[in-house]
C-alpha positions, 0 to 999 in steps of 0.5 A: 202375289199371286200363287206360284200354281197360276203360272200355268196358264203363263206356261201352256199358251205359245212359246215364250222369251224367258230369263232365268237368273238367281243371286249374286255369287250363286251357290250350288242350290241357285245354280242347280234350281236354275238349271232344272227348271232352265231344263224344263220350261226348254221341254216344254218349247220355252224361249230360255236363258239362264244368267247369272250375275256374276261369276261362278264357282268352277266346282258348279261348272259340271251340272248339266246346261251350266256351258250356257249360263251366260255371267252378266259382268263378265256378258254383259252385251250377250245378257242385256241383248237377252233380257230385250222383248223377254216375256216372262223373268225367274228369280230363283233363291233370292227375293231382292233384286239388291240381290242381283248387285250391277243387274238390280236396276237392269232387271227393276226396269224389265217390263217382264211378268216377274216370278220368286221362287225362293225360301228365304224370309221376308221377299219383295213386294214386286214380284206379279207370281209366285212362292216364298217358302221358308218351311223349304230346306233348298229352292231346288226342293221348291223346283221338284214340288212345283213341277208335281204341281204342276202336273209335269212330274214326267219331265223330271229328267236325269239332267234335272234330277242332278242339280235338283239334288246337287242343290239340295245336298248342299243346303242341307249341309249334306242332309244334317241340318234340321230344315232336311225334313221328311219331304225332302228325303222322299223326293230323294228317294224318287229321284234315286228310283229315277235312276238319279247317282247321287255320289258322283255328284256329291265328288263334283262338289265337294271331291274337287279343290285345288291344294291352295284351298285346303293350305287356305284352310288350314291357314285360316282355322290356326290364324285366323279363328277366335273363340269366345265361349262366354257368349258360345260365338267363333269367327273367323276374319279374312283379310284381303291378301290371304285371298290373294296370298292363297289365290283363291278362285269364287267358291273358295270359301264356302263352307269355312263358316260351318266348321266353327260350330263343330266347335263344342259348344258354338251357337253362333260362327261367322265369317268375315272376308275382306274382298277389297270392294266391301266386306261380307259376312256369314253367319250360323247359328245352333238353335234358337239364335236367329241370326237372320235378325242378327244381320239384318240389325247390324249387317244389311242382311239377311236369310234364315234363321239358321243361316244368313249374310250380310256386308259391311262398308269399314275395314274388316278391323271396325267389321269384327269390332261391330259384330264384337259389339253386337254379340255383346248385345245378344249375351242373354239370347247366346247362352 
């Protein structure tokens, strides 16, 4: 994989047909980084289309440019048309094409130059150019830094600043996670000096849910949470019937796993959700417990050292039992 800086000649020559994509069920970092890069490339004179492998949460639809994003599942014909004769494919906030769900075989067969911009561990070795910076707090932060490296910081406009801030804010837990470095704060200071109104972004993401989500959170914490103090671990297991009962939409379970880490002494938190098609798992940890390795070993997943995800084709009950067994196998590391 050639260094990301080497793409400069590709972007400075004649206009290119470019696709930007992200992982399925994109979060604010995936969407924010993709749209910030979209606004940058548009200014460079390129023909750019952003494609999400799936739908994305309503609380991200305020982002500048979100109205132009194609949903590969529900807008398949338009997406496939956009993917024809593409020169450059940018893959943002994921490092394995399997994370794009039904798009994966299409992207694998694409003859375009593939470029990775990501901050997760162990990237797939199938990209022509790119960067996988695990020290970065968010892919959105990386977009900001890459634009500076390319000497185009004067192109950072308000639309880009909003998207970059949203992605970084959410991936750092509103700037409280350990990945919130001096680099992050210097970037935010620069965006604020450029005129960014950060409080509006916070409200758009965190104060924009329906009543049923709040009732779901209360129900989950009261009825679906188990705490294993002897293993410094807490879990919430959500059956599919709960998703239907509270009429949950994409993104409504976002952040639920973080509540578990607020319990005194808890080192490992897991949110296990029956999505009907498969069971999805989200892991968070404190200190030196590596949930990336945990997810890869037990649940076909991965991610960051303190934040990762996985999947299971078993039932919710069997998956929970598998998690408990895995937890016990890691007793020493959890003490």
